[in-house]
C-alpha positions, 0 to 999 in steps of 0.5 A: 500500500502506498502512502497516498492510499494509506492516507485516503483509506485512513480518512475514509474510515470516518462515517458520513454522519455522527451522533453525540454518542460518537464524537467526530474523529480528530487526526494529527499530522507528520511533517514530510518536508518544509519549503520556503514561503514569502513571509509577506504573503497574506495567504488567502487561497492556494492551489498546486498544479504541474509543479507550481503553486497558484496563490491569492494574497490579501490585504488592501493595497497588497492583494495579488494573484501569483504563480510560485515555484514550490521548491524555492518559494520564488514568485515567478509571476504576479499580478497586483489588484487595485488598492480597494480590493481585498483578495480572498480564495482562489481555485484553478479549473483547466487553464483558468484561475478564479479569484474572490475578493472579500467585501466588494462582491467582485471576482476575477478570472485569469488565464493560467499561463499568463495570469492576464485578466479574462473577465470579472464576475459578481456575487451577493455574499462575502468572498472567503474560500473557493474550490471546485468538484469538477462540475461546480465552484464551491464557495465559503463566506465565513458562515457555516454555508457552502455555496455551489456555483455554475463556473460559467454563469456563477449562478448558485445551484445549491448550498449546504450548511456545515455541521459538526455533531449537529452544531453549525461550524462558523468561519469556514475559510480557505477550501480544497476539494480532495478525493471527493471531500471538501477540506476547509480551514476554520479561521483563527484556528489550527484545525482543518475540517473534512466535510461531506459535499453531499450532507455538509457533515464534518467527517473528521478534523485535522489538528495542526496545532504546533505546525508553525511555532509561536516563535515564528509567528509575528502577530495575531493575524498570521493564522493557518490558511492555505491548503493545496493538493498534488493529486499525482503524488498524493501530497498535501500542502498547508501554510498560513498568512504571513508564514515563512514556511509551507509544509508538506504533511502526512495525516496520521492518527492523533 
């Protein structure tokens, strides 16, 4: 059994629904490798494609979309947003990069090769995280809701409310769709929720406490945020806002 198969099997052991009598499983992590990461990057969205990271960074006046070399952390290409935009989540479908902004209700579609702007689109919620399942864009807005949009029209097709043991989970942030499961950072926490895209139930948690020590953090805003997945090699990457490192991790029993 390969390491990738082992991880998927381990996580798939969690049933879709849970009762108060059966707590949601919590997993831990093992660091496989660490990579340099721009400590000035206020990471809001992260995607891995073909040996490169695509990253959305936030803060007004500093927001950008960028392509980054995984191994060195070098920013190979970067487009800066106008100062009144606060960039948020990002996802990639084929040769298109989709980026949200926080409160302006405007998103952007870029060409993946050149990062040149193709079009803008509008939406009626705040923009936090975004991923896709191959058919729909999946969007978070800081509430317990996940919104499913048509990637061409950006019309909402349906939505889910995320619950853990029956309780709504607030502050859903950066998203990644991995092997049929939605992974979600929870803002201001060191945990990632694994969510059923059919029911909205939290299948399990990944506790990343201690991944970046407090001594390497500069303030209260540099929290865990950023999930990327290499489907070919089964590698899972995580980082945070203003973190000097990006980590490849293996999910293990707690």
